[in-house]
N, C-alpha and C positions, 0 to 999 in steps of 0.2 A: 390514389389520385398517383396515376400519373404518370413521371414526364420523361419530355421527347431529348432521348439524350442522344446529341454523338460525341463517338468515342474515339479518342484523336491515337495517333497513331505509338505512342509509349506507352497506350494502357488498355489498346487492344486486346489481349489474354484471353483465348479461349473459355477460359474455365468465365472471367468474367462477366464475358458477354451474354455466355450463360445464366449465368446467376441474377442476375440484371433483364433480364428476356423472365425470368421466374418469378420473381419480385413484378412482374407485370409493370416496363417500364419499355417507352416504343424505342428500341435502340438502332442507330445507324454507326458505323463501322465508319474510321475515314479508306481501310479499300473495300468496305461495299459499296460508297459513292463514289470507292476512283479517284484517290484523292491521294494516294499513298507516294511519298515521299514528295508534300506537297509542298512549299513552306507556310506558316503558320497565319502568318496571316490572310494566304488563300480560305485556311482551312475556317475561320474564323469566322471571313468573308459567305462563305457556305453554310457556315450557322447560322448569320446574320439571319443569309437571302431564307432559309429554310424552319428559321424558328423554332431552334432545338440549342438544349443548353450543351455547349462543352463543356466533356469529364476527360483531362487532363493531366500525368505528372510534371508533363514543365510549365512547371508553376510560375518563376520569372519572359520568360515573354509573353504570354496569357497574361502575362500579369501587363505587363509592360503594352497590350496593345488595348485594354481594358483603359490605361489609362490612357492611351492618346482617342482612344473611340468607346464613349461608357456605356452606348443608344446600343445593347443586345439581349438576346435571350437571358442568359446570361453565363460566367465559368465558375464551374466545378473543379477545386484544385487537390489536389491528393500532393503533400506534401514526402517524402522519403528523409529518412534520417538516416544518419553519413553509420552508425549500426545495424543493417540487414536484417537486423531481426525483428526491431523497434518497429520498423513498415505498417500501414494498416493491412488488413489481409483482404481480399478481396471478400469475404464476408463481412469485416467493420465496414468498410466501404457502403458495400449495398446496408448495410446495418447505420451511419452515416445517414446514409439515403429519407429510409425510412422515416430519423429522427430529424429532417431537415424542414422533411414535407409537413411532417405536425407538425411543429413550432406553429406554420402560417405564416413566413413571414416569404414577403416577394424575395423573387428571384434571375428578377428582369434586373440590367442592368448592373448584379451584382460580381462581384471576383468572391467566390467562396470561397472558405483552403476550412474542405469536407473532413479536417482527423481530428478539429476542435467539436467536432460533434460524436463522437465514434466515443458512443457511454450507453 
């Protein structure tokens, strides 16, 4: 199964996008969607309209958007550590997505911390 992802501006590193596409995910970046520098609520609204999960490092803001509107395709949050060496690598993010998909849990209307799926 592949996921329809909208990659938030803070997470649209070329290597991550490449790895996600190689893993057969349907990836659209905020830049490709012509949403660069738009506020988070516009990114969220676009993801809802286009039925895409948001992949973001901007966890607090998107968790607030989820709390305000829990009807959405899903939000996949990657938390960063104060110690950068503890952050998830791009390959770990791809692996966490595979683990999440394999679990079979529904993603719709969910705010999911991908860090918990990195095993």
